[in-house]
SEZATOR-954609 format. One record per residue (C-alpha): residue number from 0; residue in one letter; chain; x, y, z. Coordinates in pm, 1 decimal. Example, Ala and Ser with C-alpha at 12.3 -4.5 7.8 and 13.67 -1.06 7.14 Angstrom:
2
0, A, A, 1230.0, -450.0, 780.0
1, S, A, 1367.0, -106.0, 714.0
//
This chain:
213
0, M, A, -570.5, 889.6, 645.1
1, A, A, -878.7, 1107.5, 633.5
2, D, A, -1222.4, 956.1, 687.7
3, S, A, -1342.2, 1066.3, 345.5
4, Q, A, -1346.2, 817.4, 61.4
5, P, A, -1043.8, 868.2, -165.6
6, R, A, -1071.5, 966.3, -532.0
7, I, A, -810.7, 759.9, -712.9
8, L, A, -696.0, 742.3, -1074.7
9, I, A, -511.3, 424.3, -1174.5
10, L, A, -293.9, 417.3, -1486.9
11, G, A, -113.9, 126.1, -1647.0
12, A, A, -77.4, -62.7, -1972.4
13, P, A, -299.5, -357.0, -2068.7
14, G, A, -188.4, -648.6, -1850.7
15, A, A, -45.4, -427.9, -1574.3
16, G, A, -304.5, -550.7, -1322.0
17, K, A, -532.9, -247.2, -1301.1
18, G, A, -849.3, -456.2, -1278.5
19, T, A, -719.7, -672.6, -992.6
20, Q, A, -589.4, -377.9, -790.7
21, S, A, -895.1, -159.8, -861.0
22, A, A, -1125.2, -431.4, -725.5
23, R, A, -916.5, -448.7, -406.3
24, M, A, -919.5, -69.7, -367.4
25, A, A, -1295.4, -52.5, -419.2
26, D, A, -1350.2, -321.3, -156.4
27, H, A, -1098.2, -197.4, 100.2
28, F, A, -1179.0, 174.3, 83.1
29, D, A, -1553.2, 125.8, 13.9
30, I, A, -1543.9, 325.4, -308.9
31, E, A, -1685.0, 281.6, -659.6
32, H, A, -1479.4, 112.2, -931.9
33, V, A, -1552.0, 331.0, -1234.7
34, T, A, -1442.6, 198.3, -1573.7
35, T, A, -1527.0, 358.8, -1905.4
36, G, A, -1668.3, 28.7, -2031.3
37, D, A, -1904.1, -10.8, -1734.2
38, A, A, -1999.5, 357.8, -1742.7
39, L, A, -2080.5, 334.5, -2114.5
40, R, A, -2290.1, 21.1, -2067.3
41, A, A, -2476.6, 177.0, -1774.2
42, N, A, -2551.3, 495.3, -1969.9
43, K, A, -2584.9, 362.5, -2323.2
44, D, A, -2934.1, 510.9, -2361.3
45, M, A, -2830.7, 854.2, -2230.9
46, D, A, -2980.1, 1133.3, -2444.1
47, I, A, -2692.1, 1306.7, -2624.2
48, S, A, -2906.8, 1473.0, -2891.3
49, D, A, -2794.5, 1818.6, -2770.1
50, M, A, -2427.1, 1737.7, -2833.9
51, D, A, -2427.6, 1772.3, -3213.7
52, T, A, -2317.5, 1409.8, -3258.1
53, E, A, -2399.7, 1165.3, -3537.6
54, Y, A, -2624.0, 956.6, -3312.5
55, D, A, -2858.1, 1049.3, -3026.2
56, T, A, -2743.0, 778.6, -2780.3
57, P, A, -2412.9, 599.5, -2707.3
58, R, A, -2593.3, 268.5, -2777.6
59, E, A, -2613.0, 354.9, -3148.4
60, Y, A, -2234.6, 398.3, -3172.0
61, M, A, -2181.9, 69.6, -2987.2
62, D, A, -2434.1, -115.4, -3203.4
63, Q, A, -2255.0, 9.2, -3515.4
64, G, A, -1919.5, -98.1, -3372.1
65, E, A, -1799.0, 262.2, -3386.6
66, L, A, -1588.7, 444.0, -3127.5
67, V, A, -1796.8, 662.8, -2898.5
68, P, A, -1673.2, 1024.3, -2943.3
69, D, A, -1456.3, 1175.6, -2670.1
70, A, A, -1720.4, 1436.7, -2585.5
71, V, A, -1975.2, 1161.6, -2512.8
72, V, A, -1725.6, 955.4, -2311.1
73, N, A, -1638.0, 1267.6, -2110.4
74, A, A, -2006.0, 1332.6, -2030.5
75, I, A, -2062.5, 971.2, -1925.7
76, V, A, -1754.4, 962.3, -1701.6
77, E, A, -1857.4, 1292.5, -1542.5
78, E, A, -2202.4, 1148.7, -1471.3
79, A, A, -2053.9, 831.4, -1317.3
80, L, A, -1810.1, 1027.7, -1098.3
81, S, A, -2081.4, 1267.9, -981.9
82, Q, A, -2275.6, 972.0, -840.7
83, A, A, -1976.5, 829.9, -649.5
84, G, A, -1852.5, 952.8, -310.9
85, G, A, -1509.2, 805.3, -362.8
86, F, A, -1388.5, 610.8, -663.9
87, V, A, -1105.1, 438.7, -843.1
88, L, A, -1113.9, 546.2, -1207.8
89, D, A, -976.1, 286.5, -1449.3
90, G, A, -947.8, 323.5, -1828.7
91, Y, A, -983.9, 702.3, -1845.5
92, P, A, -821.5, 940.0, -1935.1
93, R, A, -674.7, 775.5, -2245.3
94, N, A, -525.8, 1095.9, -2383.7
95, L, A, -415.0, 1442.0, -2277.0
96, E, A, -742.0, 1607.0, -2381.6
97, Q, A, -937.7, 1370.9, -2156.4
98, A, A, -692.7, 1437.8, -1870.8
99, E, A, -768.9, 1809.1, -1902.6
100, E, A, -1143.4, 1736.0, -1906.0
101, L, A, -1102.6, 1525.2, -1592.5
102, E, A, -947.8, 1819.2, -1407.2
103, D, A, -1270.7, 2012.2, -1463.0
104, M, A, -1483.4, 1721.8, -1335.6
105, T, A, -1320.4, 1637.3, -1004.1
106, D, A, -1019.4, 1677.7, -775.0
107, L, A, -813.5, 1360.5, -756.5
108, D, A, -652.4, 1255.0, -428.5
109, V, A, -410.7, 1001.3, -577.7
110, V, A, -279.3, 922.0, -926.7
111, L, A, -125.2, 574.0, -932.8
112, Q, A, 74.9, 417.2, -1212.8
113, L, A, 139.0, 41.3, -1217.4
114, E, A, 474.1, 12.5, -1392.0
115, V, A, 542.7, -313.2, -1576.8
116, G, A, 806.6, -373.0, -1845.5
117, E, A, 695.4, -455.6, -2200.1
118, G, A, 842.1, -807.0, -2195.2
119, E, A, 641.7, -896.5, -1885.1
120, L, A, 323.7, -739.4, -2027.6
121, V, A, 356.1, -945.9, -2346.4
122, H, A, 418.8, -1259.2, -2136.3
123, R, A, 112.0, -1193.5, -1921.2
124, L, A, -123.1, -1116.0, -2207.9
125, T, A, -14.7, -1385.7, -2453.3
126, G, A, -40.8, -1646.0, -2175.4
127, R, A, -408.5, -1571.9, -2115.6
128, R, A, -663.1, -1830.5, -2223.2
129, M, A, -1042.1, -1835.3, -2217.6
130, D, A, -1281.7, -2119.8, -2143.7
131, P, A, -1527.9, -2090.0, -2435.4
132, E, A, -1802.1, -2260.7, -2234.5
133, T, A, -1794.6, -2031.6, -1928.6
134, G, A, -1604.7, -1722.4, -2047.6
135, D, A, -1366.1, -1761.1, -1750.5
136, I, A, -1013.2, -1629.8, -1805.7
137, Y, A, -705.4, -1827.5, -1701.6
138, H, A, -329.8, -1792.2, -1746.9
139, L, A, -114.9, -2085.1, -1853.7
140, E, A, 150.9, -2002.3, -1593.4
141, Y, A, -3.7, -1780.9, -1324.1
142, N, A, -356.6, -1915.4, -1302.3
143, P, A, -404.8, -2249.3, -1483.9
144, P, A, -735.3, -2436.3, -1440.1
145, E, A, -736.1, -2727.0, -1195.2
146, D, A, -971.7, -2931.1, -1413.2
147, E, A, -796.8, -3110.9, -1702.4
148, D, A, -1113.3, -3102.0, -1914.0
149, V, A, -1121.4, -2723.9, -1880.6
150, E, A, -751.5, -2702.3, -1966.9
151, E, A, -803.3, -2900.1, -2289.1
152, R, A, -1077.0, -2671.6, -2421.1
153, L, A, -903.8, -2340.0, -2345.9
154, V, A, -859.7, -2105.0, -2640.3
155, Q, A, -651.3, -1792.8, -2698.5
156, R, A, -855.4, -1485.2, -2780.1
157, D, A, -765.3, -1297.9, -3097.8
158, D, A, -664.5, -988.4, -2899.0
159, D, A, -416.7, -1191.7, -2690.2
160, T, A, -189.6, -1306.8, -2975.3
161, E, A, 163.2, -1164.3, -2962.2
162, E, A, 117.5, -947.3, -3273.8
163, T, A, -208.4, -798.4, -3143.2
164, V, A, -69.5, -749.7, -2792.4
165, K, A, 232.9, -558.6, -2921.7
166, E, A, 5.8, -335.7, -3129.7
167, R, A, -221.0, -270.5, -2827.8
168, L, A, 84.6, -173.4, -2621.7
169, R, A, 210.8, 55.3, -2900.8
170, V, A, -127.0, 233.3, -2916.7
171, Y, A, -132.3, 260.2, -2536.2
172, R, A, 214.6, 415.6, -2526.1
173, E, A, 133.5, 659.5, -2803.5
174, S, A, -188.0, 789.6, -2646.6
175, T, A, -136.5, 746.1, -2272.2
176, E, A, 232.6, 818.4, -2211.7
177, P, A, 166.5, 1194.4, -2246.3
178, V, A, -99.2, 1152.3, -1972.7
179, I, A, 157.5, 990.6, -1741.5
180, E, A, 409.4, 1266.9, -1820.0
181, H, A, 139.6, 1526.9, -1746.8
182, Y, A, 76.4, 1392.4, -1395.7
183, E, A, 451.8, 1349.7, -1341.5
184, E, A, 509.0, 1716.8, -1425.3
185, E, A, 224.2, 1811.3, -1189.8
186, G, A, 409.2, 1623.6, -914.5
187, V, A, 111.7, 1404.0, -828.2
188, L, A, 214.1, 1070.9, -988.8
189, E, A, 279.4, 778.9, -753.8
190, V, A, 456.8, 487.4, -926.3
191, V, A, 413.1, 131.0, -798.9
192, D, A, 620.3, -165.8, -920.4
193, G, A, 358.5, -380.7, -1094.0
194, E, A, 595.8, -670.6, -1159.7
195, Q, A, 567.1, -796.3, -802.3
196, S, A, 311.7, -1057.6, -697.7
197, P, A, -48.6, -925.2, -678.8
198, G, A, -28.5, -933.2, -297.2
199, E, A, 293.6, -730.3, -290.5
200, V, A, 153.3, -481.9, -541.5
201, W, A, -158.1, -441.8, -324.8
202, A, A, 52.5, -378.8, -12.9
203, D, A, 236.6, -99.4, -196.9
204, V, A, -83.8, 42.8, -347.9
205, K, A, -261.8, 47.8, -9.9
206, A, A, 36.4, 209.5, 165.2
207, T, A, 71.2, 471.6, -110.6
208, I, A, -295.3, 569.4, -88.0
209, E, A, -291.6, 584.1, 291.1
210, D, A, 27.1, 793.7, 290.4
211, T, A, -103.3, 1033.2, 24.4
212, V, A, -465.9, 1094.2, 120.0
//
């Protein structure tokens, strides 16, 4: 593998394990973990008055509970990537238009997809519980709390109910599957079996990156 820090895009449905694997990549390869959420929060006061948008900063969209327009998200991601030597990009692009924008921003070294079946995704997401006192996230099967008091006060978040999860997965498929097909057609997509244990997934992810870069 080259000495340079890799530029990685990770794709996968909600619950596929992108956050876990991205954190490991960032640590192991000494690169930035760039998520759209973090990038938006870090640049929420960015001046976008020249972009002919309804508001002059991303903060105003967020405060109103409105979706930040694609053009603003694109500009924020470009800014975040320009400040990173290497990176793992997580949560962008969400659609084909953003994928085309990304090609103008940077050259990717690796495009990874964590592949997990829908049944397993639903199982993972509906089993998640939150401790309302600390905000910590647990899973009833994979990561239950050791403290019984914590276990008794766990709650299921509204976006982790089965109905909501299935809708989130439907929206993901509708918008992001064309992105996956795009990278597949380009011959740059590397698929990793995300249904293995986190350690096994990491071993495959690490080997794929080292073989590709």
